[in-house]
VOGUPA-492066 format. One record per residue (C-alpha): x, y, z. Coordinates in steps of 0.02 Angstrom, whole numbers, padded with zeros to 5 digits, always signed. Layout:
// residues N
XYZ;...
//
This chain:
// residues 183
+04067+06108+05061;+04006+06258+04951;+03969+06202+04766;+04071+06276+04644;+04013+06404+04495;+04015+06343+04343;+04182+06447+04289;+04269+06401+04443;+04232+06211+04422;+04302+06217+04248;+04454+06318+04310;+04475+06177+04437;+04453+06050+04317;+04581+06124+04206;+04720+06160+04350;+04700+05977+04429;+04746+05900+04263;+04880+06022+04229;+04964+05976+04396;+04944+05800+04351;+05016+05814+04177;+05165+05909+04245;+05180+05781+04402;+05181+05645+04289;+05305+05702+04174;+05425+05755+04304;+05398+05597+04399;+05424+05497+04230;+05601+05591+04219;+05647+05567+04399;+05616+05381+04377;+05731+05374+04225;+05856+05468+04307;+05848+05349+04461;+05872+05203+04337;+06026+05307+04269;+06114+05350+04440;+06091+05194+04511;+06159+05100+04380;+06326+05135+04273;+06249+05273+04191;+06243+05211+03993;+06091+05281+03928;+06113+05467+03994;+06113+05547+03827;+05935+05471+03795;+05861+05560+03961;+05826+05725+03836;+05742+05614+03708;+05632+05527+03848;+05583+05695+03892;+05534+05713+03741;+05432+05566+03717;+05342+05587+03876;+05261+05751+03828;+05127+05642+03726;+05118+05529+03878;+05095+05693+03998;+04952+05739+03878;+04874+05563+03916;+04881+05596+04118;+04803+05775+04078;+04657+05709+03974;+04627+05568+04117;+04649+05691+04243;+04520+05831+04148;+04403+05684+04125;+04394+05597+04289;+04402+05761+04407;+04220+05775+04443;+04207+05590+04487;+04368+05611+04605;+04262+05728+04695;+04117+05619+04731;+04226+05467+04784;+04319+05439+04949;+04484+05477+04942;+04553+05323+04981;+04460+05233+04828;+04542+05360+04708;+04726+05324+04768;+04690+05162+04739;+04619+05193+04581;+04768+05308+04527;+04902+05166+04594;+04822+05061+04462;+04745+05172+04312;+04913+05261+04322;+05022+05125+04278;+04932+05043+04157;+04913+05225+04068;+05094+05210+04066;+05124+05059+04011;+04995+05078+03856;+05098+05232+03817;+05251+05127+03813;+05178+05000+03706;+05120+05138+03579;+05283+05207+03581;+05376+05049+03559;+05260+05013+03398;+05278+05195+03340;+05461+05182+03359;+05485+05015+03286;+05546+04932+03461;+05648+05043+03522;+05621+05180+03626;+05769+05224+03734;+05913+05126+03801;+05842+05106+03975;+05670+05053+04040;+05537+05185+03998;+05389+05092+04045;+05447+05100+04224;+05472+05278+04227;+05293+05313+04134;+05209+05185+04260;+05267+05278+04410;+05244+05452+04317;+05077+05381+04276;+05044+05339+04478;+05114+05497+04537;+05003+05608+04411;+04852+05535+04445;+04902+05543+04630;+04921+05726+04598;+04746+05751+04524;+04674+05664+04676;+04773+05784+04803;+04694+05933+04687;+04503+05839+04714;+04553+05811+04891;+04662+05925+04971;+04639+05857+05156;+04694+05689+05110;+04882+05743+05088;+04948+05619+05226;+04884+05480+05123;+04942+05541+04960;+05112+05571+05041;+05103+05366+05097;+05049+05311+04920;+05192+05414+04830;+05328+05345+04962;+05239+05177+04913;+05274+05207+04718;+05441+05282+04741;+05493+05129+04837;+05411+05018+04694;+05511+05113+04567;+05664+05091+04643;+05642+04889+04680;+05585+04876+04494;+05750+04983+04429;+05865+04876+04552;+05771+04708+04464;+05806+04790+04308;+05990+04817+04325;+06007+04633+04403;+05929+04560+04250;+06036+04650+04130;+06200+04592+04232;+06152+04418+04220;+06111+04445+04047;+06266+04508+03997;+06363+04384+04098;+06423+04503+04233;+06331+04411+04377;+06277+04239+04425;+06076+04216+04460;+06144+04245+04662;+06244+04398+04621;+06104+04474+04515;+05950+04478+04665;+05902+04652+04698;+05941+04690+04886;+05875+04827+04984;+06003+04931+05094;+06042+04855+05257;+06008+04665+05199;+06153+04530+05214;+06186+04364+05167;+06189+04247+05304;
//
């Protein structure tokens, strides 16, 4: 691989970070929308507010993508995907904790921490794809795993809420994967 000129190197860092931030923001909204669609839709009015509060979160992902872009190119793709799946959700949870403090405990009426953890993971996976474009099959698998985890986490949150509100027993509130049956 030919060495990048300093100007092209800077453009590559900026582009990768911007793609990471945009992906993180959009994925966070997808995670929140998935929660709303699979539930009763309560909290849908908060989606626009969540989109606004996700902008500082996307800025954190941008900064992380920008600062790590050179290191990503020097590390094998598998390790950077593993790092993305650990660091992204950690950044999402940290941003959630900060937002909860700033907003005095209230963020929105659905689990933003799940959406931001999902957005952080996919945002940093997108940064990895910019750094290692030929690793897209692995990126696709990692993204599918992240999506499965957000669907499971949202289902678990719905189950816990139903149990807490007295709408379901513990046995009824256990999340089930499609196709699973009680025997």
